[in-house]
VEXDREN-2710 file (C-alpha; in Angstrom, 1 decimal):
% VEXDREN-2710
k/r/px/py/pz
1/MET/-9.9/20.8/-23.9
2/LEU/-11.7/17.8/-25.4
3/SER/-14.6/18.5/-23.2
4/LEU/-14.9/22.1/-24.6
5/GLY/-14.9/20.6/-28.3
6/SER/-17.6/18.1/-27.3
7/GLN/-19.9/20.7/-25.8
8/VAL/-19.5/22.9/-28.9
9/ALA/-20.4/19.8/-31.1
10/ASN/-23.4/19.2/-28.8
11/LEU/-24.4/23.0/-29.1
12/GLY/-24.2/22.6/-32.8
13/GLN/-26.5/19.7/-32.8
14/VAL/-29.1/21.8/-30.7
15/ILE/-29.2/24.4/-33.1
16/GLN/-29.5/21.8/-36.1
17/LEU/-32.6/20.5/-33.9
18/ALA/-33.7/24.0/-33.3
19/VAL/-33.9/25.2/-37.0
20/ALA/-37.1/23.3/-37.9
21/PRO/-39.2/25.1/-35.2
22/VAL/-37.7/28.4/-36.1
23/PHE/-38.9/28.0/-39.6
24/LEU/-42.3/27.0/-38.4
25/LEU/-42.1/30.2/-36.3
26/ALA/-41.4/32.3/-39.4
27/GLY/-44.5/30.6/-41.0
28/VAL/-46.5/31.5/-37.9
29/GLY/-45.5/34.9/-38.1
30/THR/-46.4/35.3/-41.8
31/THR/-50.0/33.7/-41.0
32/LEU/-50.5/36.1/-38.0
33/ASN/-49.9/38.9/-40.6
34/ALA/-52.1/37.8/-43.1
35/LEU/-55.0/37.3/-40.2
36/ALA/-54.1/40.8/-38.7
37/THR/-54.8/42.2/-42.4
38/ARG/-57.9/40.4/-42.6
39/VAL/-59.4/41.5/-39.2
40/GLY/-58.4/45.0/-40.0
41/ARG/-60.2/44.9/-43.3
42/ILE/-63.3/43.4/-41.6
43/ILE/-63.3/46.2/-38.8
44/ASP/-63.0/48.7/-41.4
45/ARG/-65.9/47.4/-43.5
46/ALA/-68.1/47.0/-40.3
47/ARG/-67.3/50.9/-39.7
48/THR/-68.4/51.9/-43.1
49/LEU/-71.9/49.9/-42.8
50/GLU/-72.4/51.1/-39.2
51/ASP/-72.1/54.5/-40.8
52/ARG/-74.5/54.0/-43.6
53/LEU/-77.0/52.5/-41.0
54/GLN/-77.5/56.1/-39.8
55/TYR/-79.1/57.1/-43.1
56/ALA/-80.8/53.8/-44.0
57/THR/-84.5/53.1/-44.6
58/PRO/-85.7/50.2/-42.8
59/GLU/-85.3/47.6/-45.5
60/GLN/-81.8/48.9/-46.0
61/ALA/-81.1/48.8/-42.2
62/ASP/-82.5/45.1/-42.4
63/GLU/-79.9/44.2/-45.0
64/LEU/-77.1/46.3/-43.2
65/HIS/-77.7/44.4/-39.8
66/LYS/-77.4/41.0/-41.9
67/LEU/-73.9/42.1/-43.3
68/LEU/-73.1/43.1/-39.9
69/ARG/-73.7/40.0/-38.5
70/ILE/-71.8/38.0/-40.9
71/LEU/-68.9/40.4/-40.5
72/SER/-69.2/39.7/-36.7
73/LYS/-69.0/36.2/-37.3
74/ARG/-66.0/36.5/-39.4
75/ALA/-64.3/38.8/-36.9
76/THR/-64.8/36.0/-34.4
77/LEU/-63.5/33.2/-36.6
78/ILE/-60.3/35.5/-37.2
79/ASN/-59.9/36.4/-33.7
80/ARG/-59.8/32.5/-32.8
81/ALA/-57.4/31.9/-35.5
82/ILE/-55.2/34.8/-34.3
83/GLY/-55.3/33.2/-30.6
84/LEU/-54.5/29.9/-31.7
85/SER/-51.6/31.2/-34.0
86/VAL/-50.4/33.0/-31.2
87/THR/-50.4/30.1/-29.1
88/CYS/-48.7/28.1/-31.3
89/GLY/-46.0/30.8/-31.6
90/LEU/-45.4/30.7/-28.0
91/LEU/-45.5/26.9/-27.7
92/VAL/-42.7/26.7/-30.5
93/SER/-40.6/29.1/-28.6
94/LEU/-40.9/27.2/-25.6
95/VAL/-40.0/24.2/-27.7
96/VAL/-36.7/26.0/-28.9
97/ALA/-36.0/27.1/-25.4
98/ALA/-36.2/23.8/-23.9
99/LEU/-34.1/22.3/-26.5
100/PHE/-31.2/24.5/-25.3
101/VAL/-31.9/24.3/-21.6
102/SER/-32.1/20.5/-22.0
103/SER/-28.6/20.6/-23.7
104/ALA/-27.0/23.0/-21.3
105/LEU/-28.4/21.4/-18.2
106/GLY/-28.2/17.8/-19.3
107/LEU/-31.8/17.4/-18.6
108/HIS/-34.0/14.7/-20.6
109/LEU/-36.9/16.7/-21.6
110/ASP/-37.6/14.7/-24.7
111/VAL/-41.2/14.0/-24.0
112/PRO/-42.4/17.4/-22.7
113/ILE/-40.5/19.0/-25.8
114/ALA/-42.4/16.4/-28.0
115/ILE/-45.7/17.1/-26.3
116/THR/-45.4/20.8/-26.5
117/PHE/-44.5/20.6/-30.3
118/VAL/-47.6/18.3/-31.2
119/VAL/-49.6/20.7/-29.0
120/ALA/-48.2/23.7/-31.3
121/LEU/-49.0/21.8/-34.3
122/LEU/-52.6/21.2/-33.3
123/ALA/-53.2/24.7/-32.4
124/LEU/-51.8/25.8/-35.9
125/ALA/-54.1/23.2/-37.5
126/LEU/-57.1/24.7/-35.7
127/ALA/-56.0/28.4/-36.6
128/LEU/-55.9/27.2/-40.2
129/ILE/-59.3/25.5/-39.9
130/TYR/-60.8/28.7/-38.3
131/PHE/-59.2/30.8/-41.1
132/LEU/-60.7/28.6/-43.9
133/ARG/-64.2/28.9/-42.1
134/GLU/-63.9/32.7/-42.3
135/VAL/-62.7/32.5/-45.9
136/ILE/-65.9/30.4/-46.8
137/LEU/-68.0/32.8/-45.1
138/ALA/-66.6/35.6/-46.8
139/THR/-66.9/34.1/-50.0
140/ASN/-70.5/32.8/-49.6
141/SER/-71.8/36.3/-48.6
142/LEU/-70.0/38.0/-51.8
143/SER/-72.5/39.4/-54.4
144/PHE/-71.3/39.6/-57.7
145/GLY/-72.9/42.7/-59.7
146/GLY/-75.2/43.3/-57.0
147/VAL/-76.8/39.7/-57.5
148/ARG/-76.3/37.2/-54.7
149/PRO/-76.1/33.5/-55.6
150/VAL/-79.4/31.6/-54.8
151/SER/-79.1/28.2/-53.2
152/PRO/-81.6/25.6/-54.9
153/ALA/-83.7/25.5/-52.1
154/VAL/-84.3/29.2/-52.0
155/ASP/-84.9/29.0/-55.9
156/LYS/-87.3/26.3/-55.6
157/ALA/-89.3/28.2/-52.6
158/ALA/-89.3/31.2/-54.8
159/ALA/-90.7/29.2/-57.6
160/VAL/-93.5/27.9/-55.5
161/LYS/-94.6/31.2/-54.2
162/THR/-94.6/32.5/-57.7
163/SER/-96.7/29.8/-58.9
164/VAL/-99.2/30.0/-55.8
165/ALA/-99.3/34.0/-56.5
166/LYS/-100.2/33.4/-60.2
167/GLU/-103.3/31.1/-59.2
END
């Protein structure tokens, strides 16, 4: 009977150890939801631009192709972030399962569990970096009121071109 009590106590400890990875898993799920929403919006925007392309003048078509290239880059970044987030979720699930298997079978899986957890965190960190890159790309391609921000180098080149044209 004493053995059953120690097994229950041991299981309780395993459950306590598994709580942190499960919270991480919930966070990964929320991140995946945000990423899926962004990729959906990118796809919707691309379809709208592709529809406009049919009736565009050559100048408009050039601008639309430029915007579509940006959307393509954004979609690639988000897809990578989704893939890495899913990888993280799978690895965290393996960590939780390995904790229970290790306890139930009396195996010493400390090192594989630690390595798997660290790889999961690295995958999540890379996913967040890709997400950040996509957000930066999205905000850099914004135009407020139809006017795009001009970088100093482009502004300087335009000033040189204007002064040459005046001469």
